[in-house]
C-alpha positions in Angstrom: -6.4 -28.3 -15.4 -8.3 -25.2 -16.2 -6.9 -21.7 -16.0 -8.2 -19.5 -13.3 -7.6 -16.5 -15.5 -10.1 -17.3 -18.2 -13.8 -16.3 -17.7 -16.7 -18.8 -18.2 -18.5 -17.7 -21.3 -21.7 -19.5 -20.1 -21.9 -17.5 -16.9 -23.3 -14.1 -17.6 -25.4 -11.7 -15.5 -26.7 -8.7 -17.3 -27.1 -6.0 -14.7 -25.7 -2.5 -14.2 -26.7 -2.1 -10.5 -24.6 -3.1 -7.6 -25.0 -4.0 -3.9 -21.8 -2.8 -2.3 -21.1 -4.4 1.1 -18.3 -2.7 3.0 -16.5 -3.7 6.1 -15.5 -0.4 7.7 -12.9 -2.0 9.9 -11.1 -4.0 7.2 -7.5 -2.9 6.7 -7.7 -0.4 9.6 -8.5 2.6 7.4 -11.5 4.8 6.7 -13.5 3.7 3.6 -15.1 7.1 3.0 -13.0 8.2 0.0 -13.0 4.7 -1.4 -16.8 4.4 -1.3 -17.1 7.8 -2.9 -14.9 6.6 -5.8 -17.2 3.6 -6.3 -20.2 5.9 -6.3 -18.6 8.2 -8.8 -17.7 5.3 -11.1 -21.1 3.6 -11.1 -23.4 6.4 -10.3 -25.3 6.9 -7.1 -28.5 5.7 -8.7 -26.9 2.3 -9.5 -25.4 1.6 -6.0 -26.9 0.3 -2.8 -24.3 0.7 0.0 -24.6 -1.6 2.9 -22.2 -2.5 5.8 -21.0 -5.6 7.6 -18.6 -6.1 10.6 -19.6 -9.6 11.5 -22.3 -11.4 13.5 -24.5 -12.2 10.5 -24.6 -8.7 9.2 -23.3 -9.8 5.8 -26.2 -12.2 5.4 -28.7 -9.5 6.3 -27.0 -7.2 3.8 -27.3 -9.8 1.0 -31.0 -10.2 1.8 -31.5 -6.5 1.6 -29.7 -6.5 -1.8 -32.0 -9.3 -3.1 -35.1 -7.4 -1.8 -33.9 -4.5 -4.0 -33.7 -6.8 -7.0 -29.9 -6.9 -7.1 -27.7 -9.8 -8.1 -24.3 -8.3 -8.4 -22.5 -7.9 -5.0 -19.3 -6.1 -4.3 -17.2 -7.0 -1.3 -15.2 -4.0 0.0 -12.5 -5.3 2.3 -10.1 -8.2 2.6 -10.3 -12.0 2.9 -12.4 -11.8 6.0 -15.1 -9.6 4.3 -15.2 -12.0 1.3 -15.6 -14.9 3.8 -18.5 -13.2 5.4 -20.3 -12.7 2.1 -19.5 -15.5 -0.3 -21.2 -18.4 1.4 -24.6 -16.8 1.1 -24.5 -16.1 -2.6 -26.2 -18.3 -5.2 -23.6 -19.0 -7.9 -26.3 -19.6 -10.5 -28.0 -16.3 -9.9 -25.5 -13.9 -8.2 -21.9 -12.7 -8.8 -19.3 -11.4 -6.4 -16.8 -8.6 -7.3 -14.0 -7.3 -5.1 -12.6 -4.1 -4.0 -9.2 -5.0 -2.3 -9.4 -2.9 0.8 -8.3 -5.3 3.6 -5.0 -5.9 5.3 -3.6 -8.7 3.2 -6.0 -9.3 0.3 -4.7 -12.7 -0.6 -7.8 -14.0 -2.4 -8.2 -10.8 -4.4 -4.5 -10.8 -5.4 -4.8 -14.3 -6.7 -7.5 -13.2 -9.2 -5.6 -10.1 -10.3 -7.0 -7.4 -8.0 -4.4 -4.9 -6.7 -4.9 -2.5 -3.8 -5.9 0.2 -6.2 -9.5 1.2 -6.4 -9.4 2.4 -10.0 -7.8 -0.8 -11.2 -10.5 -2.7 -9.2 -13.3 -0.7 -10.7 -12.0 -1.3 -14.2 -12.1 -5.1 -13.5 -15.7 -4.8 -12.3 -16.8 -2.9 -15.4 -15.3 -5.5 -17.7 -17.4 -8.1 -15.8 -15.4 -11.2 -16.7 -17.0 -14.0 -14.6 -15.5 -17.2 -13.4 -17.0 -20.1 -11.5 -14.6 -20.9 -8.7 -14.4 -23.4 -5.9 -14.8 -22.8 -2.2 -14.0 -25.0 0.8 -15.3 -26.2 4.1 -13.6 -27.1 7.3 -15.7 -29.1 9.8 -18.7 -28.0 7.8 -17.9 -24.2 8.0 -17.2 -22.5 4.7 -14.2 -20.4 3.7 -12.8 -19.2 0.3 -9.1 -18.8 0.2 -7.0 -20.9 2.6 -6.8 -22.2 6.2 -3.9 -23.1 8.4 -3.4 -25.1 11.6 -0.5 -23.9 13.7 1.7 -21.0 13.1 -0.4 -18.8 10.8 -3.4 -19.3 13.2 -1.2 -18.0 16.0 -0.2 -15.1 13.9 -3.9 -14.3 13.3 -4.6 -14.5 17.0 -1.6 -12.3 17.8 -2.7 -9.6 15.3 -6.3 -9.7 16.5 -5.1 -9.1 20.1 -3.0 -6.1 19.1 -4.2 -2.6 18.4 -2.3 -2.5 15.1 -3.3 -3.6 11.6 -1.5 -3.9 8.3 1.8 -5.3 7.2 3.8 -4.1 10.2 1.4 -5.8 12.6 1.7 -9.1 10.7 5.5 -8.9 10.4 5.9 -8.2 14.1 3.7 -11.1 15.0 5.6 -13.5 12.6 9.0 -12.5 14.2 7.7 -12.8 17.7 6.2 -16.3 17.2 9.1 -17.6 15.2 11.3 -16.8 18.2 9.0 -19.0 20.4 8.1 -22.7 20.4 5.0 -22.9 18.3 5.5 -26.4 16.8 3.0 -29.2 17.1 2.9 -32.9 16.5 0.2 -34.9 14.7 -0.8 -36.4 11.4 -2.2 -35.1 8.1 -4.3 -37.3 5.8 -4.9 -36.3 2.1 -7.0 -38.7 0.0 -5.7 -41.5 2.2 -2.1 -40.6 2.2 -0.8 -40.0 5.8 2.1 -37.8 7.0 3.2 -38.0 10.6 5.6 -35.6 12.2 6.2 -32.3 14.0 5.0 -29.2 12.1 5.2 -25.5 12.0 1.9 -25.3 10.1 -0.3 -27.2 7.7 -2.2 -25.1 5.2 -5.2 -26.2 3.2 -5.6 -23.9 0.2 -8.1 -23.1 -2.5 -6.0 -20.3 -4.0 -2.3 -19.9 -3.7 -1.6 -16.7 -1.8 -1.7 -15.5 1.8 -1.9 -11.8 2.3 0.8 -9.4 1.1 1.7 -11.6 -1.9 3.0 -14.5 0.2 2.8 -17.6 -2.0 2.3 -20.8 0.0 0.5 -23.2 -2.4 2.3 -23.4 -5.7 -0.1 -26.0 -7.2 -3.3 -24.4 -6.1 -5.9 -23.7 -8.7 -9.2 -22.3 -7.5 -11.3 -23.9 -10.2 -10.0 -27.5 -10.4 -12.2 -29.2 -7.9 -9.2 -30.0 -5.7 -7.8 -28.6 -2.5 -4.0 -28.2 -2.0 -2.4 -29.3 1.3 1.0 -27.8 2.2 2.8 -29.4 5.1 5.6 -27.3 6.7 7.8 -29.4 8.9 9.8 -28.3 11.9 13.3 -27.2 11.0 15.7 -24.6 12.4 14.7 -20.9 12.5 17.3 -19.7 10.0 15.8 -22.0 7.3 12.4 -20.3 7.6 14.0 -16.8 7.6 16.0 -17.8 4.5 12.9 -19.0 2.8 10.8 -15.8 3.1 12.0 -14.2 -0.2 11.2 -17.4 -2.0 7.7 -17.4 -0.7 7.2 -13.9 -1.9 8.1 -14.9 -5.5 6.4 -18.3 -5.4 9.2 -20.8 -5.5 8.5 -22.8 -2.4 9.3 -26.1 -4.2 13.0 -25.6 -3.4 12.6 -26.6 0.2 12.8 -30.3 1.3 11.0 -29.5 4.6 7.8 -28.7 2.7 5.4 -31.2 1.1 2.6 -30.1 -1.2 -0.3 -32.4 -2.3 -3.6 -32.0 -4.1 -6.7 -33.9 -2.9 -10.4 -34.0 -2.9 -10.5 -34.1 0.9 -8.1 -33.9 3.7 -8.0 -34.0 7.5 -5.5 -32.7 10.2 -5.2 -34.4 13.5 -3.0 -32.6 16.1 -1.9 -34.6 19.1 -3.0 -31.6 21.2 -5.8 -29.1 20.2 -4.2 -26.5 18.0 -5.5 -23.2 16.6 -7.1 -22.9 13.2 -7.4 -19.8 11.0 -9.3 -19.6 7.7 -9.2 -16.4 5.6 -7.4 -14.6 8.4 -10.2 -15.4 10.9 -9.9 -17.7 13.9 -12.3 -20.7 13.6 -13.4 -22.8 16.5 -10.7 -25.1 17.8 -11.2 -28.8 17.6 -9.4 -32.1 18.1 -9.3 -32.6 14.4 -10.2 -30.7 11.2 -11.8 -32.2 8.1 -11.6 -30.3 4.8 -13.8 -30.6 1.8 -13.9 -28.9 -1.6 -17.1 -27.3 -2.9 -16.6 -27.2 -6.7 -17.7 -24.1 -8.7 -19.7 -22.7 -5.8 -19.0 -19.1 -6.3 -19.4 -16.9 -9.4 -16.5 -14.4 -9.2 -15.6 -11.3 -11.3 -11.9 -11.7 -12.2 -9.3 -9.6 -13.8 
């Protein structure tokens, strides 16, 4: 397997101008000072600042960047902002860099970005480019990971609240763990079937949820494979005991988890169950089919 930390020497884009696409609502904080830091670092004459908050605005912003002759795009936000931008970029002609300014920043964290604008700017200036995979679920693209069950309910709970950030997610996790959010069904990964009752089933490209929460130990975002993580139903105290291990990435210790790599996978709940991808709620369906899109994104990495 290839390392996701090494750049691809054959992928190079010589350009000093940037199209910066910011989500003003990502992370629940104002981006004014952060955007000023970007302008100071690159120079106002080298930056085109555009905005997205959903409903196709990211696609329009990319088209505006192209019309201005730009091929280096910077996503300022979290996983949801990356999700809005990445599917519209041409990996042979355009690159994506990141400013980790969302709530969880799982995808950015996996590639070495911290929530520190100066560290992020240093990464962008080094311009180390890697061709990485993306995924699709029922034909709809995403970049980091998706989950059916618990994490989708967490995403729905946070969206319905007025709060953002770690406290909002932590409160949602505790609230939902205290309830009955298990579901029955089957999971198929390259023909192998698992039947049972689950807390969640995650399909990952990279390894990390937001806030450094490691869920997919085997995941490599450039290996042409997706990683399926099945979390079975067990007692509440076992999940609570496991949280520190998820934070340091040693989930292999738990017998109630199964991790598999595959080229394609599908999830079939007995009853329609919520799906989230990159922190966003996707349309619910009776089943979910996942496919890998190898090397479909040119990404600037640490």
